[in-house]
C-alpha positions as CSV (number, residue, x, y, z in Angstrom):
1,V,0.0,0.0,0.1
2,Q,1.6,3.2,-1.1
3,P,0.1,6.7,-2.1
4,V,0.7,7.9,-5.5
5,E,1.2,11.5,-6.1
6,S,0.6,13.2,-9.4
7,G,0.3,16.7,-10.8
8,G,3.7,18.1,-10.2
9,G,5.7,20.0,-12.8
10,L,6.9,23.5,-13.7
11,A,5.1,26.6,-12.8
12,Q,6.0,30.3,-13.0
13,V,5.7,32.7,-10.1
14,G,2.1,33.5,-9.5
15,G,1.0,30.3,-11.2
16,S,-1.0,27.4,-10.0
17,L,-0.5,23.6,-9.8
18,R,-3.0,20.8,-8.5
19,L,-1.4,17.8,-7.0
20,S,-3.4,14.4,-6.4
21,C,-2.9,11.8,-4.2
22,T,-4.4,8.2,-4.6
23,A,-3.7,5.0,-2.8
24,S,-5.0,1.7,-4.0
25,G,-5.5,-0.6,-1.1
26,L,-5.8,2.1,1.3
27,T,-9.2,3.9,1.9
28,F,-9.1,7.3,3.3
29,S,-12.2,6.8,5.0
30,S,-11.6,7.5,8.3
31,G,-7.9,8.4,8.6
32,T,-5.6,11.5,8.0
33,V,-3.8,12.5,4.9
34,G,-1.1,15.2,4.6
35,W,1.1,16.9,2.3
36,F,4.6,17.4,3.0
37,R,7.7,18.9,1.1
38,Q,11.2,18.7,1.1
39,A,13.4,21.2,-0.8
40,P,17.2,20.6,-1.7
41,G,19.4,20.8,1.1
42,K,16.4,21.4,3.6
43,E,14.6,19.1,6.1
44,R,11.1,17.9,5.1
45,E,8.5,20.1,6.3
46,F,4.6,20.1,6.9
47,V,2.3,21.7,4.1
48,A,-1.2,20.8,4.9
49,T,-3.4,18.0,6.3
50,I,-7.0,16.9,6.3
51,R,-8.9,14.5,8.5
52,W,-11.2,12.5,6.4
53,S,-14.1,12.6,8.9
54,G,-15.2,16.0,9.7
55,V,-12.9,17.3,6.8
56,S,-11.0,19.6,9.2
57,T,-8.0,21.0,7.5
58,H,-4.7,22.5,8.8
59,Y,-2.0,24.6,6.9
60,A,1.6,25.6,7.4
61,D,1.7,29.4,7.8
62,A,3.9,29.6,4.6
63,V,1.2,28.4,2.6
64,K,-1.9,29.5,4.3
65,G,-4.2,31.5,2.1
66,R,-2.5,30.1,-1.1
67,F,-2.9,26.3,-0.8
68,T,-6.1,24.3,-0.2
69,I,-6.3,20.6,0.4
70,S,-9.5,18.7,-0.2
71,R,-10.6,15.3,-0.6
72,D,-13.1,13.4,-3.2
73,S,-14.5,10.4,-1.2
74,R,-16.0,9.0,-4.4
75,T,-12.5,8.5,-6.0
76,N,-10.5,8.1,-2.6
77,T,-8.4,11.1,-3.8
78,V,-6.8,13.8,-1.9
79,Y,-5.9,17.3,-3.8
80,L,-3.5,20.1,-3.0
81,Q,-4.4,23.1,-5.0
82,M,-1.5,25.3,-5.1
83,T,-2.1,29.0,-6.2
84,N,0.3,32.2,-6.1
85,L,3.2,29.9,-6.3
86,R,6.5,31.2,-5.2
87,P,10.1,30.3,-5.8
88,E,10.3,29.0,-2.2
89,D,7.7,26.5,-3.0
90,T,10.0,24.5,-5.3
91,A,10.4,21.1,-3.7
92,V,9.5,17.4,-3.9
93,Y,5.9,17.1,-2.4
94,Y,5.0,14.0,-0.7
95,C,1.7,12.6,0.2
96,A,1.5,10.9,3.5
97,A,-1.4,8.9,5.0
98,D,-2.5,7.1,8.1
99,K,-5.6,4.9,8.8
100,Q,-5.9,6.5,12.2
101,R,-7.4,10.0,13.2
102,I,-4.0,11.7,14.0
103,I,-4.4,13.8,17.2
104,L,-4.0,17.8,16.6
105,S,-0.7,18.1,18.2
106,A,0.8,15.4,16.1
107,L,-0.7,16.5,12.7
108,R,2.5,18.3,11.5
109,D,4.8,15.6,12.5
110,G,5.9,13.3,9.6
111,E,6.4,10.5,12.0
112,S,2.7,10.2,12.8
113,Y,2.0,8.9,9.1
114,D,2.4,5.4,8.3
115,Y,2.2,5.5,4.4
116,W,4.3,7.5,2.1
117,G,4.3,8.2,-1.5
118,Q,7.6,8.8,-3.8
119,G,7.0,12.3,-4.3
120,T,6.3,14.6,-7.1
121,Q,8.6,17.5,-8.2
122,V,7.1,20.9,-8.1
123,T,9.5,23.7,-9.7
124,V,8.5,27.2,-9.5
125,S,10.5,29.7,-11.8
126,S,10.7,33.4,-11.9
């Protein structure tokens, strides 16, 4: 079971991209799905997360107001809509999932998630 990301690519500053995350064999029906990113030479950082039940969402301050995480229960897909992209958004973006409802204090910790995708590259050019 492994989430699969898609939708990465090259965008210009101020542009938009939408990332998708699906996972065959893993139903996001009651768990938590998050997006993390890692830029070259930097540590992995939290981007956004969504709890499947209740659809509560949380964002890193760096992306709040620009990125939107959502889910489609019919297709078992989680999206990350990224707008007003900046060069500092350049990174490999990873989808992470857990079958459990992760507690609030642990949502931003990558260690809380059991399943990780291979990542998709997002490059923002000026």
